[in-house]
N, C-alpha and C positions, 0 to 999 in steps of 0.2 A: 504493499500498498502507499501511497505518498499522499501529501499534503500539500495542497496550493492554494497562498493567502495571497490575496490582494488588499491593501491598506487606506483605508482614510482615501479614496473616491470622491471625488465632490462633483455634482449633476445638480440644475436647476431645475425642480421639478414644481407640480401642482397637487399636490396632495394635503388632505386635512378633513378635518371634522366639516368646520363652517365653508359658507361657499364662497367666501374674501380669501380664503388660503388656497382653494383651487382656482380661482382665479388670477392671482395678483404672484401665487408662486413664491418659491424662495430656494435657498440652499438646501441641500440634503447632501448626507454623510454618508458613504456605504463601505462594508469591508463586506468580504465574501469568503468563506473557507471552503474547497472540493476535497473529498476524500475518494482516492478510486479504489475499484475494486481488488485491484491485483499490482502490482511492478511490472506488466508487460511493458512499457514504455523503457522502462530503465534497463531493460532485458536487449529489447530493439534497437531502442535510439534512434528509432525514427518519430519525427515531428507529429506523423497523424497518427499515431497511438496515443499521443501524451495528450497536455492540455494546455493549450494556446493561450497566455496571458492575454494577450492583446485583444483575440476571439468572447473571451470572457469580461473582461470591460467593455465591451461593443454591448454584448446581449443584457449586461447592468444598464448600461447609458441608455438603449433602447425603452427598455421598460420603466427605468426612474424619470426619462425626459417626453415620451410620447405616451403614456397612460395616466389616467388619474385615480387615486383610492382615497377614501376616505380617513383608511386606518391603515398605519405601516405595517399592521401584522399582515397585512392582505398584500403590501406594497412586496414587502418582504419574502411570504411566500410565492408570488408571482414570477419576481427574480427565481426563487430559488425552483419554481417549475419550471422555466425557460434554460436555465443551467441544465440540469437534470435532461431536458427533453435534447439538447445539443450536445454534451459529453456523456453517453451511454457508458463509458467507462469509468462513471463514477459513480458510487456507491452512495455518498451524501454529501447537501449542499448546507451550507451555514451563512445565512445572511443575515448581517447586525446594521439597523440604521441610525443614524442620528440627526435628529431633528432639534436646531439652535435659535429657532425660532417659533414657540409656542404661547398658545393664549392663555399664558397660566398668571397669574398677579402674584409673583414672589422671583426672589433671585435665583437663577437656576442656568448652568451651561447650555441642557440641553435634554433631548428625552431623547433615549432609543430602545429600541427592539429586535430584538434578536429571535431570529425564526431558523431551526433544523428540519430541515426533509431529507425523505431516504427515496431511493430509487423503488424501492418495493411499497411507498405509497404511492409515488405515481404511477405506477403500474397497475396499482389497484383502483385507479379512476378512471 
C-alpha cells in the first residue's frame, strides 16, 4: 500500500448553508489522502499504475469550483467519490475541507470537516 497526500490546496467555491455564501463564494482549503489497494505501482514503476498528483488536484478543483453544496460534508463526500472513480487502484479517499469565513459570531480560525470513503462504499452505491 501507498499513501498519497496533497495538502493545503486553495480553491474559490460557492458552498454554504446561506444563499449569500453560494452566490458570493469564498476560499476553501482542501487536503486529500488516497491509499492504494496494493503496491503494484512501486513494483512496475509505471505512471499509469500510480496516482498522478496533478490529476488528483484537477479532480478536486473541478468539484470544489464547479459544484455547489450546502454542507461541507457533502462537498467532501463528492470529492472522495470522484477520486475513487478516477483512481480504481485506491482503497480509500479522505478529504479535509477548511472554511475560514463562516457565519459564526465569535473568534475562530476556520470550520473544518473530514470525510473518509472506501472503494467498497462506492461499489455498493
